[in-house]
TORGU-600624 format. One line per field, with one value per residue: z, x, y of N, C-alpha, C, O, CB in turn; residue number from 1. Coordinates in steps of 0.05 Angstrom, whole numbers, plus 5000, padded with zeros to 4 digits. Glycine has a CB too. Example, Ala and Ser with C-alpha at 12.3 -4.5 7.8 and 13.67 -1.06 7.14 Angstrom:
BEGIN
n.w: (5156, 5142)
n.u: (5264, 5257)
n.v: (4886, 4955)
ca.w: (5156, 5143)
ca.u: (5246, 5273)
ca.v: (4910, 4979)
c.w: (5156, 5157)
c.u: (5264, 5258)
c.v: (4934, 5001)
o.w: (5169, 5161)
o.u: (5285, 5268)
o.v: (4934, 5023)
cb.w: (5181, 5114)
cb.u: (5226, 5282)
cb.v: (4911, 4988)
n: (1, 2)
end
This chain:
BEGIN
n.w: (5007, 4986, 5011, 5022, 5036, 5086, 5126, 5154, 5128, 5071, 5083, 5101, 5068, 5065, 5054, 5055, 5048, 5053, 5083, 5131, 5197, 5243, 5253, 5291, 5346, 5386, 5457, 5497, 5545, 5539, 5482, 5472, 5484, 5448, 5397, 5419, 5441, 5427, 5410, 5378, 5314, 5282, 5229, 5231, 5200, 5175, 5189, 5164, 5117, 5108, 5092, 5100, 5048, 5027, 5062, 5139, 5189, 5255, 5320, 5381, 5438, 5512, 5572, 5626, 5626, 5623, 5562, 5531, 5475, 5416, 5375, 5312, 5274, 5228, 5236, 5214, 5210, 5259, 5254, 5265, 5258, 5256, 5310, 5343, 5384, 5432, 5443, 5402, 5350, 5303, 5274, 5256, 5277, 5240, 5236, 5211, 5200, 5165, 5120, 5044, 5014, 5062, 5060, 5060, 5095, 5121, 5169, 5242, 5281, 5330, 5393, 5437, 5513, 5529, 5580, 5602, 5561, 5540, 5555, 5501, 5464, 5423, 5412, 5356, 5353, 5333, 5340, 5370, 5441, 5487, 5563, 5576, 5545, 5499, 5511, 5520, 5465)
n.u: (5024, 5004, 5020, 4988, 4993, 4980, 4988, 4939, 4948, 4981, 5034, 5065, 5075, 5077, 5101, 5075, 5093, 5084, 5052, 4994, 4997, 4960, 4905, 4865, 4825, 4849, 4833, 4853, 4874, 4925, 4911, 4865, 4873, 4912, 4873, 4836, 4784, 4765, 4768, 4843, 4844, 4883, 4929, 4967, 5044, 5095, 5153, 5203, 5185, 5164, 5163, 5174, 5149, 5147, 5166, 5188, 5168, 5159, 5179, 5149, 5161, 5142, 5186, 5184, 5171, 5189, 5217, 5184, 5134, 5143, 5120, 5095, 5090, 5054, 5096, 5071, 5010, 4995, 4975, 4973, 5008, 5047, 5051, 5103, 5122, 5168, 5160, 5152, 5187, 5193, 5158, 5102, 5058, 5002, 4957, 4889, 4856, 4902, 4910, 4909, 4870, 4823, 4789, 4830, 4833, 4793, 4763, 4769, 4800, 4812, 4791, 4823, 4846, 4802, 4784, 4789, 4763, 4708, 4640, 4616, 4643, 4641, 4651, 4647, 4611, 4628, 4676, 4742, 4740, 4789, 4816, 4855, 4914, 4916, 4937, 4988, 5017)
n.v: (4985, 5046, 5106, 5175, 5242, 5309, 5362, 5409, 5470, 5446, 5460, 5420, 5353, 5281, 5213, 5143, 5079, 5010, 4955, 4970, 4954, 4970, 4986, 5032, 5065, 5103, 5120, 5159, 5191, 5230, 5220, 5248, 5299, 5311, 5314, 5352, 5338, 5288, 5223, 5201, 5167, 5125, 5097, 5048, 5052, 5012, 5051, 5055, 5061, 5102, 5177, 5241, 5300, 5350, 5403, 5407, 5378, 5398, 5381, 5347, 5323, 5301, 5313, 5294, 5248, 5171, 5154, 5177, 5188, 5212, 5267, 5290, 5351, 5401, 5458, 5508, 5505, 5472, 5424, 5357, 5309, 5254, 5198, 5172, 5117, 5099, 5051, 5032, 5020, 5010, 5027, 5069, 5118, 5144, 5202, 5192, 5227, 5269, 5233, 5247, 5216, 5189, 5145, 5104, 5085, 5050, 5021, 5014, 4968, 4953, 4985, 5028, 5046, 5060, 5069, 5109, 5141, 5188, 5210, 5221, 5189, 5145, 5069, 5039, 4973, 4927, 4905, 4889, 4930, 4953, 4962, 4992, 4973, 4909, 4857, 4824, 4795)
ca.w: (4995, 4983, 5018, 5021, 5057, 5086, 5132, 5140, 5116, 5066, 5084, 5111, 5067, 5071, 5043, 5069, 5034, 5058, 5098, 5149, 5228, 5263, 5246, 5313, 5359, 5425, 5476, 5524, 5549, 5528, 5452, 5475, 5480, 5417, 5375, 5427, 5456, 5411, 5412, 5362, 5302, 5282, 5221, 5237, 5177, 5178, 5201, 5145, 5085, 5112, 5093, 5089, 5014, 5033, 5100, 5153, 5214, 5285, 5337, 5417, 5470, 5543, 5577, 5645, 5633, 5610, 5533, 5519, 5451, 5393, 5360, 5295, 5270, 5224, 5240, 5210, 5219, 5283, 5247, 5286, 5232, 5269, 5329, 5345, 5407, 5440, 5447, 5370, 5343, 5266, 5261, 5260, 5269, 5223, 5242, 5198, 5180, 5149, 5087, 5020, 5013, 5083, 5060, 5048, 5134, 5124, 5195, 5258, 5287, 5354, 5400, 5471, 5528, 5531, 5606, 5599, 5535, 5551, 5548, 5476, 5454, 5404, 5392, 5334, 5367, 5326, 5350, 5414, 5464, 5520, 5579, 5566, 5521, 5491, 5531, 5504, 5454)
ca.u: (4992, 5029, 4989, 5008, 4977, 4986, 4972, 4908, 4953, 4997, 5072, 5090, 5068, 5083, 5082, 5085, 5096, 5085, 5030, 4989, 4998, 4935, 4880, 4860, 4832, 4855, 4814, 4859, 4874, 4947, 4904, 4834, 4884, 4921, 4858, 4812, 4772, 4754, 4800, 4856, 4843, 4910, 4927, 5003, 5046, 5126, 5164, 5221, 5172, 5159, 5177, 5161, 5166, 5155, 5170, 5196, 5154, 5162, 5160, 5145, 5166, 5149, 5212, 5176, 5164, 5210, 5198, 5150, 5128, 5155, 5099, 5102, 5063, 5060, 5104, 5053, 4989, 4997, 4961, 4987, 5015, 5045, 5062, 5123, 5122, 5190, 5162, 5152, 5217, 5192, 5127, 5112, 5026, 4996, 4921, 4879, 4850, 4915, 4908, 4895, 4851, 4813, 4777, 4834, 4833, 4767, 4752, 4795, 4804, 4803, 4794, 4848, 4848, 4774, 4781, 4796, 4742, 4689, 4621, 4606, 4661, 4643, 4659, 4638, 4609, 4638, 4709, 4743, 4758, 4806, 4802, 4880, 4924, 4917, 4946, 5015, 5016)
ca.v: (4992, 5074, 5121, 5205, 5261, 5330, 5383, 5431, 5484, 5436, 5461, 5394, 5332, 5256, 5188, 5119, 5049, 4988, 4944, 4971, 4944, 4978, 5014, 5042, 5089, 5108, 5141, 5163, 5217, 5255, 5236, 5273, 5335, 5322, 5321, 5363, 5316, 5270, 5190, 5193, 5152, 5126, 5076, 5045, 5042, 5025, 5074, 5050, 5062, 5134, 5194, 5276, 5290, 5369, 5411, 5391, 5382, 5412, 5353, 5353, 5309, 5308, 5304, 5289, 5207, 5169, 5130, 5192, 5194, 5239, 5273, 5316, 5367, 5424, 5483, 5530, 5506, 5463, 5403, 5340, 5280, 5228, 5192, 5148, 5114, 5100, 5022, 5018, 5039, 5016, 5045, 5098, 5117, 5167, 5209, 5184, 5263, 5273, 5220, 5248, 5195, 5180, 5116, 5074, 5063, 5026, 5040, 5011, 4944, 4949, 5019, 5019, 5053, 5062, 5075, 5144, 5146, 5208, 5194, 5229, 5174, 5124, 5060, 5014, 4956, 4904, 4922, 4889, 4943, 4948, 4989, 5005, 4973, 4886, 4833, 4818, 4755)
c.w: (5010, 4991, 5016, 5033, 5065, 5115, 5123, 5117, 5081, 5064, 5097, 5096, 5068, 5052, 5062, 5058, 5052, 5073, 5120, 5167, 5244, 5249, 5281, 5324, 5384, 5440, 5505, 5526, 5538, 5496, 5459, 5467, 5460, 5398, 5386, 5437, 5445, 5409, 5382, 5340, 5278, 5257, 5227, 5209, 5186, 5175, 5180, 5120, 5089, 5115, 5089, 5057, 5009, 5057, 5109, 5187, 5235, 5305, 5372, 5436, 5498, 5547, 5615, 5649, 5616, 5590, 5522, 5487, 5431, 5382, 5342, 5280, 5250, 5238, 5255, 5216, 5240, 5268, 5260, 5272, 5233, 5294, 5322, 5362, 5405, 5436, 5422, 5350, 5316, 5261, 5264, 5261, 5267, 5232, 5211, 5176, 5163, 5120, 5074, 5020, 5045, 5088, 5056, 5081, 5143, 5147, 5226, 5270, 5316, 5378, 5429, 5485, 5537, 5561, 5610, 5579, 5554, 5541, 5525, 5456, 5439, 5391, 5377, 5349, 5351, 5322, 5376, 5421, 5478, 5534, 5580, 5545, 5519, 5508, 5511, 5490, 5457)
c.u: (5019, 5001, 4999, 4990, 4992, 4975, 4947, 4932, 4970, 5031, 5084, 5066, 5089, 5071, 5086, 5082, 5099, 5054, 5025, 4998, 4971, 4918, 4869, 4853, 4835, 4831, 4834, 4868, 4883, 4932, 4882, 4853, 4896, 4890, 4831, 4789, 4764, 4782, 4811, 4839, 4873, 4910, 4962, 5018, 5082, 5134, 5196, 5218, 5157, 5175, 5163, 5179, 5158, 5146, 5183, 5174, 5171, 5152, 5155, 5147, 5165, 5176, 5206, 5172, 5183, 5184, 5186, 5149, 5137, 5130, 5102, 5093, 5076, 5063, 5088, 5020, 4975, 4987, 4979, 4988, 5012, 5059, 5074, 5138, 5135, 5186, 5149, 5166, 5210, 5169, 5122, 5072, 5013, 4973, 4918, 4869, 4867, 4930, 4900, 4869, 4846, 4807, 4793, 4841, 4815, 4749, 4761, 4781, 4800, 4808, 4814, 4841, 4808, 4762, 4779, 4777, 4723, 4662, 4594, 4629, 4631, 4654, 4644, 4635, 4611, 4670, 4710, 4753, 4762, 4808, 4838, 4887, 4915, 4940, 4974, 5009, 5037)
c.v: (5021, 5091, 5152, 5221, 5287, 5344, 5402, 5444, 5478, 5455, 5432, 5375, 5312, 5235, 5161, 5097, 5026, 4981, 4962, 4956, 4941, 5002, 5010, 5067, 5082, 5132, 5144, 5189, 5251, 5255, 5259, 5303, 5343, 5316, 5339, 5359, 5300, 5235, 5188, 5169, 5154, 5102, 5069, 5043, 5032, 5042, 5076, 5061, 5097, 5150, 5220, 5283, 5329, 5384, 5404, 5394, 5384, 5376, 5375, 5322, 5300, 5295, 5297, 5255, 5201, 5152, 5148, 5193, 5211, 5243, 5290, 5318, 5398, 5453, 5507, 5525, 5494, 5434, 5381, 5308, 5254, 5224, 5180, 5147, 5103, 5059, 5010, 5024, 5023, 5009, 5062, 5107, 5147, 5177, 5206, 5215, 5268, 5264, 5238, 5242, 5177, 5143, 5097, 5063, 5042, 5039, 5012, 4973, 4942, 4984, 5000, 5041, 5077, 5071, 5090, 5157, 5175, 5198, 5203, 5217, 5157, 5100, 5045, 4982, 4929, 4894, 4905, 4923, 4941, 4972, 5001, 4991, 4925, 4869, 4829, 4782, 4737)
o.w: (5027, 4985, 5007, 5040, 5055, 5125, 5101, 5095, 5066, 5044, 5100, 5105, 5071, 5041, 5082, 5058, 5067, 5073, 5131, 5157, 5253, 5240, 5293, 5319, 5398, 5433, 5527, 5507, 5534, 5483, 5451, 5451, 5450, 5376, 5373, 5441, 5460, 5406, 5364, 5350, 5265, 5262, 5225, 5192, 5203, 5158, 5181, 5105, 5073, 5129, 5076, 5047, 4987, 5069, 5096, 5200, 5236, 5305, 5380, 5442, 5509, 5535, 5629, 5669, 5599, 5592, 5502, 5476, 5441, 5377, 5351, 5266, 5253, 5247, 5277, 5226, 5245, 5281, 5266, 5275, 5223, 5301, 5300, 5366, 5386, 5428, 5419, 5330, 5302, 5247, 5275, 5240, 5284, 5239, 5193, 5152, 5141, 5105, 5086, 5023, 5051, 5104, 5050, 5089, 5161, 5147, 5221, 5266, 5324, 5376, 5437, 5472, 5547, 5566, 5629, 5579, 5579, 5524, 5526, 5435, 5445, 5369, 5389, 5354, 5356, 5305, 5394, 5407, 5494, 5527, 5586, 5525, 5541, 5513, 5486, 5499, 5449)
o.u: (5037, 4978, 5022, 4969, 5014, 4954, 4938, 4937, 4974, 5045, 5108, 5043, 5113, 5049, 5100, 5057, 5118, 5036, 5045, 5011, 4961, 4919, 4867, 4865, 4828, 4820, 4831, 4868, 4872, 4933, 4883, 4848, 4896, 4899, 4811, 4774, 4746, 4807, 4797, 4822, 4881, 4894, 4979, 5005, 5093, 5124, 5210, 5236, 5142, 5195, 5143, 5201, 5164, 5125, 5198, 5171, 5193, 5134, 5155, 5130, 5186, 5187, 5226, 5171, 5194, 5161, 5174, 5171, 5137, 5117, 5113, 5083, 5097, 5046, 5087, 5007, 4951, 5000, 5002, 4972, 4996, 5076, 5071, 5158, 5134, 5204, 5140, 5155, 5230, 5159, 5138, 5060, 5012, 4960, 4933, 4872, 4857, 4946, 4884, 4850, 4860, 4813, 4785, 4851, 4817, 4732, 4752, 4760, 4783, 4826, 4816, 4829, 4800, 4739, 4763, 4774, 4725, 4660, 4570, 4635, 4608, 4665, 4624, 4656, 4595, 4682, 4694, 4769, 4748, 4803, 4840, 4873, 4908, 4961, 4974, 5003, 5035)
o.v: (5020, 5091, 5153, 5210, 5290, 5336, 5408, 5434, 5497, 5460, 5425, 5376, 5319, 5233, 5162, 5093, 5025, 4997, 4972, 4938, 4920, 5025, 4988, 5088, 5063, 5153, 5133, 5206, 5273, 5275, 5282, 5321, 5366, 5314, 5341, 5378, 5293, 5233, 5179, 5153, 5173, 5084, 5087, 5030, 5046, 5056, 5096, 5069, 5109, 5149, 5221, 5277, 5338, 5380, 5390, 5414, 5375, 5359, 5398, 5306, 5293, 5277, 5297, 5242, 5215, 5143, 5141, 5200, 5233, 5223, 5311, 5300, 5411, 5468, 5518, 5544, 5498, 5417, 5387, 5290, 5237, 5241, 5171, 5160, 5087, 5044, 4988, 5033, 5025, 4991, 5078, 5099, 5166, 5157, 5213, 5221, 5273, 5275, 5253, 5257, 5158, 5126, 5075, 5042, 5026, 5057, 4990, 4961, 4927, 5000, 4977, 5059, 5098, 5079, 5093, 5182, 5178, 5181, 5199, 5229, 5159, 5101, 5035, 4970, 4911, 4880, 4903, 4936, 4929, 4994, 5025, 4991, 4915, 4880, 4832, 4760, 4714)
cb.w: (5013, 4943, 5055, 4989, 5087, 5062, 5132, 5173, 5136, 5044, 5110, 5158, 5048, 5096, 5008, 5091, 5016, 5074, 5108, 5148, 5246, 5295, 5211, 5321, 5357, 5432, 5486, 5534, 5564, 5529, 5427, 5522, 5499, 5400, 5359, 5417, 5470, 5378, 5419, 5377, 5295, 5315, 5193, 5257, 5150, 5170, 5240, 5143, 5078, 5130, 5079, 5120, 4980, 5015, 5121, 5153, 5220, 5290, 5344, 5423, 5474, 5568, 5566, 5648, 5623, 5627, 5539, 5531, 5454, 5366, 5373, 5286, 5308, 5213, 5217, 5180, 5205, 5309, 5216, 5319, 5226, 5253, 5346, 5328, 5419, 5474, 5475, 5357, 5364, 5244, 5266, 5225, 5294, 5194, 5260, 5213, 5196, 5161, 5078, 5004, 4989, 5083, 5042, 5018, 5164, 5136, 5189, 5291, 5277, 5361, 5409, 5469, 5523, 5523, 5620, 5585, 5524, 5540, 5572, 5475, 5478, 5395, 5396, 5306, 5381, 5306, 5358, 5435, 5472, 5518, 5621, 5585, 5522, 5463, 5535, 5533, 5421)
cb.u: (4945, 5049, 4973, 5017, 4970, 4976, 4986, 4886, 4963, 4985, 5086, 5101, 5055, 5076, 5091, 5076, 5121, 5111, 5034, 4973, 5016, 4947, 4842, 4874, 4814, 4897, 4777, 4880, 4882, 4991, 4888, 4814, 4904, 4955, 4850, 4808, 4757, 4747, 4784, 4878, 4816, 4926, 4912, 5012, 5038, 5143, 5169, 5223, 5141, 5148, 5196, 5174, 5140, 5154, 5155, 5230, 5135, 5130, 5193, 5105, 5173, 5126, 5239, 5155, 5128, 5242, 5172, 5144, 5111, 5182, 5081, 5122, 5047, 5048, 5107, 5058, 4981, 4979, 4957, 4967, 5040, 5052, 5053, 5138, 5107, 5195, 5148, 5131, 5256, 5212, 5105, 5140, 5008, 4995, 4908, 4863, 4853, 4921, 4888, 4904, 4863, 4789, 4760, 4865, 4824, 4778, 4703, 4800, 4829, 4822, 4752, 4892, 4879, 4764, 4791, 4830, 4716, 4696, 4612, 4600, 4685, 4642, 4678, 4665, 4589, 4625, 4710, 4782, 4760, 4839, 4780, 4901, 4968, 4919, 4920, 5048, 5014)
cb.v: (4977, 5084, 5113, 5219, 5245, 5340, 5393, 5468, 5496, 5426, 5492, 5386, 5331, 5252, 5179, 5116, 5046, 4986, 4916, 4974, 4967, 4988, 5004, 5038, 5110, 5128, 5124, 5144, 5212, 5244, 5213, 5276, 5346, 5299, 5294, 5369, 5319, 5292, 5144, 5185, 5154, 5121, 5075, 5014, 5066, 5020, 5069, 5027, 5028, 5142, 5189, 5311, 5254, 5379, 5406, 5397, 5363, 5449, 5308, 5368, 5311, 5295, 5333, 5307, 5186, 5156, 5103, 5233, 5198, 5232, 5281, 5320, 5377, 5424, 5490, 5538, 5504, 5481, 5403, 5340, 5275, 5208, 5186, 5145, 5110, 5121, 5012, 5021, 5033, 4997, 5042, 5115, 5097, 5162, 5247, 5166, 5292, 5275, 5195, 5234, 5176, 5197, 5111, 5070, 5082, 4991, 5049, 5045, 4936, 4920, 5047, 5018, 5062, 5036, 5071, 5150, 5107, 5239, 5187, 5264, 5158, 5130, 5052, 5010, 4961, 4901, 4965, 4858, 4955, 4940, 4981, 5007, 4992, 4888, 4800, 4820, 4748)
n: (1, 2, 3, 4, 5, 6, 7, 8, 9, 10, 11, 12, 13, 14, 15, 16, 17, 18, 19, 20, 21, 22, 23, 24, 25, 26, 27, 28, 29, 30, 31, 32, 33, 34, 35, 36, 37, 38, 39, 40, 41, 42, 43, 44, 45, 46, 47, 48, 49, 50, 51, 52, 53, 54, 55, 56, 57, 58, 59, 60, 61, 62, 63, 64, 65, 66, 67, 68, 69, 70, 71, 72, 73, 74, 75, 76, 77, 78, 79, 80, 81, 82, 83, 84, 85, 86, 87, 88, 89, 90, 91, 92, 93, 94, 95, 96, 97, 98, 99, 100, 101, 102, 103, 104, 105, 106, 107, 108, 109, 110, 111, 112, 113, 114, 115, 116, 117, 118, 119, 120, 121, 122, 123, 124, 125, 126, 127, 128, 129, 130, 131, 132, 133, 134, 135, 136, 137)
end
């Protein structure tokens, strides 16, 4: 699969090539901050196949917690583009709203951190959901 996307103002664009390894909703409180209140919807793609094709993102990483996720966003319009979790060194989580064609996402395969979900959040009835994260296999 090859996908492309960009920020709201178009100053930063990217391309990702490879097979998605996850399609998810995250309801954690941190993601709620990043989205402005809703769950974050992300497509996990191989980090090796991800490249910025226009502009350069700004980054943010919390310094008050160990192994904090690196978040990349447009330095002009602020659009959150991707996250690079420390515990996922070979993957990148792309924000579905930044895809040129968001329909390639389909639907989430699972929802995580539903214990932090707000009453106005919804989880599709036909997918597994977890209070935190799925147990390790």
